[in-house]
N, C-alpha and C positions, 0 to 999 in steps of 0.2 A: 476479411478476418482480422487485419490489422487494427481497424478501428474497434471491433469487437474486444479484441485481447487488450487494447488501451484503455478501453472503457472499463473493463473488469479489473483491470490492475489499479485503476482510479479508484474504483468502489473499494478495493482492498485497501488502499490508502486513507479512505474516508473512515474505514472501520478501525485501523491501526495503522497510523501514520508511516512508521519505520518498517513494517512488514514488507510493503509494496517495493520500495527501493532496494531492500535486503534480498528479494526474490530477484528482481530484475538484476542486480548486481552480480548474484550467484549465476543466473542464467547467462549473462554476457561472458562471465569468467570461464563457465563451463563450455561456451558455444554454442549455446541454444539460441541466443539472441547475438547476430552478427553486428557489432557496433564499430569495429576498426575502421578508421578512416572518417568517422562521423565526429562533430563535435562533442559528442556524448562518449568517446572511446575510453573515458576515464572509468566508466562504469564496469568495464571488463578488466580492469587492471587487477593485478595479483593481490592488493591489500583492500581494495575498495569492498569487497564482500565480507571481508572480516571485520572493517569498521561499522558497516551498517549491521551486521550481525549484533555486534556488542551493544549498539544503540538499541535494536530492536528488543534485545533480552531485557535491557534496562527500561524500555517502554512498558513491556509486558508487566514487569515486577511494580514498577511504580503506579500502574493504572489500578492495582489493587490495594493501594495505600488508602486511608480512610478519607483523606482530604484532596482526593484527585479532583482537579477543576474538570467542568464539562468540557465536552469536545466542541461546543458553540461558542466559548470564549473565544476572543480574537485571536490570542496566541495559539491556542490549539487549533481553530479554525484555519488559520494562516499556515499552519506548520502541515496539516493534511492536505490542503490544497497545493502547496509547494512539493510535498512528496508525490502527490498524484500526477502533478505536471512533470516533475522529473522523470517518473516511472513511465508514463504516457509518451512522453518524448523520446524516450530511449527505445521503446519499442516502435513507435513511429520512424525514428532515425533509422532502425533496422528494415523497416519495410519502405524506405526511401522518401518518408513524409514527416520530417520531424515537427513541422508546425501543426499539422492536422493530429498528429499524436498528443502534442502538447496539449492542444484544445480539448480534444476527447478525454485525456487523462484529468484534466481540470474538472469537466463536467462530471465525469464518473467519482472523482474525489467529493464533489459537492453533494452528490446523489447518496454515496457510501456515508457521508457525515450525519446528513439528516435522516436517512431511511435507517442507518445504524443505531442512532439514537432512539428512535421510535422503537425499533426492533428490541434494543436493550432494556428499555423501560418496560415492554410487554414481557419479554422473558423474566425480568426481576420481579414482575407482578406475579408471574406464573409460578417461579420457583419460591417466592417468598423472601428471596434475598438476592442482592446484587452480585454477590460472588459467583454463584453457578451461571448467572447471566453473562458475568464478564469472561469467564472461563470458556463458555459455550461461544462466544463471540470472538474469543482468541482462536480457537479451534476452527472456527469457519473461516477466519481471515487467512490463516495458514493454508487450509486446504484450497481455498479459492486460488492463493497465491501460486501454489505449486501446481494447480490445473493449468493456470495461465500459462505458466513458464512451460509447462509440458506441451502445450498446444503451440508454443512459437516455433 
């Protein structure tokens, strides 16, 4: 189950880089994910979820700007992989296998990046505009993140 959850949160990171660590930090802070005593205990600190929440909101707003770079450009891709790795590793650490969670989180974020890009392109063609596609992708990422944390 831990591998599935790390993969799923990685996919979320591939769709929206900062939603995944935000959800994981809130899950750790609220006690859904037991990270105390692990190298990633900071994910459960009092201010960590708030910092990630502010960053996630900024990401959601900036994604709607006219000149937002593609998620496949190196900086965007690296951020998604890093956040998938952090989120997957946190879930893995709670399950007793930080390294496995890290690896599966990276895989999930790569899948989410490429599949999310293709899905958004198709949705934009269907809607005739990118904005409804982006909002749908935002909603999907948030719902998947909540489901993942609820299953932890």
